[in-house]
C-alpha positions as CSV (number, residue, x, y, z in Angstrom):
1,M,0.0,0.0,0.0
2,D,1.2,3.5,-0.8
3,A,1.7,6.1,1.8
4,D,0.0,9.5,2.0
5,A,1.7,12.9,2.7
6,N,1.5,12.3,6.4
7,G,3.2,8.9,6.2
8,N,0.1,6.9,6.8
9,S,-0.7,4.0,4.5
10,T,-3.6,4.3,2.1
11,L,-6.8,2.3,2.8
12,K,-7.2,-1.2,1.4
13,L,-10.9,-2.4,1.4
14,I,-11.4,-5.8,3.0
15,K,-15.1,-5.8,3.6
16,Q,-18.3,-4.0,2.8
17,G,-21.6,-4.2,4.5
18,A,-24.9,-2.5,4.2
19,E,-23.9,0.4,6.4
20,A,-20.1,0.5,6.4
21,R,-16.8,-0.3,4.7
22,V,-13.9,-1.8,6.5
23,Y,-10.3,-1.2,5.5
24,I,-6.8,-2.2,6.7
25,T,-4.0,0.4,6.8
26,H,-1.2,1.7,9.0
27,F,-1.9,4.7,11.2
28,L,1.1,6.2,13.0
29,D,3.0,3.0,12.2
30,R,0.4,0.8,13.8
31,P,-1.6,-1.9,12.0
32,T,-5.0,-0.4,11.8
33,I,-8.6,-1.2,10.9
34,V,-10.7,1.7,9.6
35,K,-14.5,1.5,9.7
36,E,-16.2,4.0,7.5
37,R,-19.9,4.7,7.5
38,F,-20.6,5.7,3.9
39,K,-23.2,8.1,2.6
40,K,-26.6,6.7,1.6
41,K,-27.8,8.5,-1.5
42,Y,-31.5,7.7,-0.8
43,R,-31.5,9.5,2.5
44,H,-31.8,13.3,2.9
45,T,-28.3,14.7,3.4
46,T,-29.0,16.2,6.8
47,L,-30.7,13.1,8.1
48,D,-27.9,10.9,6.7
49,D,-25.2,13.0,8.4
50,K,-27.0,12.9,11.7
51,L,-27.5,9.1,11.5
52,R,-23.9,8.4,10.5
53,H,-22.6,10.7,13.3
54,K,-24.9,9.2,15.9
55,R,-24.0,5.6,15.0
56,T,-20.3,6.2,14.7
57,M,-20.1,7.9,18.1
58,Q,-22.3,5.2,19.7
59,E,-20.0,2.5,18.5
60,V,-17.0,4.3,20.0
61,R,-18.8,4.9,23.3
62,S,-19.8,1.3,23.6
63,M,-16.3,0.1,23.0
64,H,-14.9,2.6,25.6
65,R,-17.5,1.6,28.2
66,C,-16.6,-2.1,27.7
67,R,-12.9,-1.4,28.0
68,K,-13.4,0.6,31.3
69,A,-15.2,-2.6,32.6
70,G,-12.2,-4.7,31.7
71,I,-13.7,-6.3,28.5
72,A,-11.3,-6.5,25.7
73,T,-12.2,-4.6,22.5
74,P,-9.9,-3.1,19.9
75,S,-8.2,0.1,21.0
76,V,-9.6,3.2,19.2
77,F,-6.7,5.4,17.8
78,F,-8.7,8.2,16.2
79,V,-12.2,9.1,15.2
80,D,-12.7,11.2,12.1
81,S,-16.1,12.9,12.8
82,N,-16.2,14.6,9.4
83,D,-15.9,11.4,7.3
84,Y,-17.4,9.1,9.9
85,K,-14.4,6.9,10.2
86,I,-13.1,5.0,13.3
87,Y,-9.4,4.1,13.3
88,M,-8.9,1.2,15.6
89,E,-6.4,-1.5,16.5
90,E,-6.1,-4.5,14.1
91,V,-6.0,-7.5,16.4
92,Q,-3.2,-9.3,14.7
93,H,-2.6,-13.1,14.7
94,S,-6.1,-13.6,16.0
95,V,-8.8,-16.1,15.0
96,T,-12.5,-15.8,15.2
97,V,-14.3,-17.9,17.9
98,R,-16.3,-19.3,15.0
99,D,-13.1,-20.7,13.4
100,Y,-11.7,-21.8,16.7
101,I,-14.8,-23.9,17.6
102,N,-14.9,-25.4,14.1
103,S,-11.3,-26.4,14.4
104,L,-11.6,-28.2,17.7
105,Q,-10.8,-31.9,17.7
106,E,-8.9,-33.1,20.8
107,N,-10.6,-32.5,24.1
108,K,-13.3,-30.7,22.3
109,E,-15.9,-30.7,25.1
110,D,-13.5,-29.5,27.8
111,K,-12.2,-26.6,25.6
112,L,-15.8,-25.7,24.6
113,Q,-16.9,-25.5,28.2
114,K,-14.0,-23.3,29.2
115,L,-14.7,-21.0,26.2
116,A,-18.4,-21.0,27.1
117,K,-17.6,-19.8,30.7
118,I,-15.5,-17.0,29.2
119,I,-18.2,-15.9,26.8
120,G,-20.9,-16.0,29.6
121,T,-18.6,-13.9,31.9
122,I,-17.9,-11.3,29.2
123,V,-21.6,-10.9,28.1
124,A,-22.7,-10.6,31.7
125,S,-20.0,-8.0,32.4
126,M,-21.0,-6.1,29.3
127,H,-24.7,-6.1,30.2
128,N,-23.8,-5.0,33.8
129,V,-22.5,-1.7,32.3
130,Q,-25.6,-1.5,30.2
131,V,-24.0,-2.1,26.8
132,I,-26.1,-4.0,24.3
133,H,-23.9,-5.4,21.5
134,G,-26.7,-6.0,19.0
135,D,-24.8,-8.5,16.9
136,L,-23.4,-11.1,19.2
137,T,-22.1,-13.9,17.0
138,T,-19.0,-16.1,17.2
139,S,-17.7,-14.2,14.1
140,N,-17.7,-11.0,16.2
141,M,-15.4,-12.5,18.9
142,L,-11.7,-12.9,18.3
143,L,-9.1,-14.9,20.2
144,R,-5.6,-13.5,20.6
145,K,-4.4,-17.0,21.2
146,T,-5.9,-20.5,21.2
147,D,-3.8,-22.3,23.9
148,N,-4.8,-21.9,27.6
149,I,-7.4,-19.3,26.8
150,E,-8.2,-16.7,29.5
151,I,-10.8,-13.9,29.6
152,A,-8.4,-11.3,28.4
153,D,-7.7,-13.3,25.2
154,L,-11.3,-12.9,23.9
155,V,-11.9,-9.6,22.1
156,L,-15.4,-8.3,21.2
157,I,-15.6,-6.6,17.9
158,D,-18.1,-4.9,15.6
159,F,-20.2,-2.7,17.9
160,G,-22.0,-1.1,14.9
161,L,-25.4,-2.1,16.1
162,S,-24.7,-1.4,19.8
163,S,-26.7,0.7,22.2
164,I,-26.8,1.7,25.8
165,S,-29.8,0.3,27.7
166,S,-30.6,-0.9,31.2
167,L,-33.8,-2.7,29.9
168,A,-34.0,-6.4,30.6
169,E,-35.8,-6.8,27.3
170,D,-32.8,-5.5,25.3
171,K,-30.4,-7.8,27.2
172,G,-32.7,-10.7,26.7
173,V,-32.8,-10.0,22.9
174,D,-29.0,-9.7,22.9
175,L,-28.8,-13.2,24.5
176,Y,-31.3,-14.6,22.0
177,V,-29.3,-13.3,19.1
178,L,-26.2,-15.0,20.5
179,E,-28.1,-18.2,21.1
180,R,-29.5,-18.4,17.6
181,A,-26.1,-17.6,16.1
182,F,-24.2,-20.0,18.3
183,L,-26.5,-23.0,17.8
184,S,-27.1,-22.5,14.1
185,T,-23.3,-22.0,13.3
186,H,-22.1,-24.7,15.6
187,P,-24.5,-27.8,15.6
188,N,-24.6,-30.1,18.6
189,T,-23.3,-27.4,21.0
190,E,-26.4,-27.1,23.2
191,T,-24.5,-28.3,26.3
192,A,-21.8,-25.7,25.7
193,F,-24.3,-22.9,25.2
194,Q,-26.1,-23.8,28.4
195,V,-22.7,-23.2,30.2
196,V,-22.8,-19.7,28.7
197,L,-26.2,-19.1,30.3
198,D,-25.3,-20.8,33.6
199,T,-22.2,-18.6,33.9
200,Y,-24.3,-15.5,33.0
201,K,-26.7,-16.5,35.7
202,T,-24.1,-16.2,38.4
203,F,-23.8,-12.4,37.8
204,K,-25.9,-9.7,39.6
205,G,-28.8,-8.5,37.6
206,S,-29.1,-11.6,35.4
207,V,-32.5,-12.8,36.6
208,E,-34.7,-10.5,34.5
209,P,-32.7,-10.7,31.3
210,L,-32.9,-14.5,31.4
211,K,-36.6,-14.3,32.0
212,K,-36.9,-12.0,28.9
213,L,-34.8,-14.5,27.0
214,D,-37.4,-17.2,27.7
215,E,-40.1,-14.8,26.5
216,V,-38.3,-13.9,23.3
217,R,-37.8,-17.6,22.6
218,L,-41.5,-18.2,23.0
219,R,-42.3,-15.3,20.6
220,G,-39.8,-16.8,18.1
221,R,-41.5,-20.2,18.3
222,K,-44.9,-18.6,17.8
223,R,-43.7,-16.7,14.7
224,T,-42.2,-20.0,13.3
225,M,-45.5,-21.8,13.9
226,V,-47.6,-19.0,12.3
227,G,-45.2,-18.5,9.4
C-alpha cells in the first residue's frame, strides 16, 4: 500500500456491509482497521449526516465503556467525525471464535466448556455496564491465542449495532441473538451454550434478562408456527 503525505498508508478495502466499509491500513506506524460509514444516497443529506454521526459515536462509546469494565475490545486510535471513520487496532494473529470452535478436535468438550464460561462472563459483564452489543455472534469474537485461553484473550468486535440500555428486554434479545447464532453456526453445542447461560446466571442483575430470553424464545417459536 502506498503512503500519503502524512506517512500513513492508504486504505485497502477488505469488507463492505450495508452500512459501512472496513479497510486495513497503518496509522502512526500501527496496523489499523478503519471502519467508514458511507453516505446513503436515498437519504436526505441532513438526516444521513445525523445518523452516521450518531452511530459512529455510539460505536465508540460502547467500546470505551466495555474497556473501562475490563472487557477486551480493539483500541480506538482516532475518530474522524467529518468522514465518519473509526481508526482502531487491528487484532493481529487472532482467529474468530467461530473458526476456533470449528477447528476443535482433541478434548473438544473441555475446551468448549472453558470457552463458554469466558463468553458468559464477558456478556454478563457487558450487560452490567448497560452495553447491548446488538450482533453477538462467534464471528464477532476474536481470540488473541488458542492455547490456555483466558478472559483477556477474547476480544469483542463490531459494535456497529450497539446501544446503551438498562432494559432487561434488550439484554434478553442480545442473549437470544447470541443463542441463535451460536447454535445455528455450531451444531450439537447445546450443552456448551447452556454453560454460557449458567455462567451469565451467576452475575448480579441476570434474573430479569434471562426471563426475557425465555419470553423472546416463545415469541420466536410462535412466529415460526404461524409463518
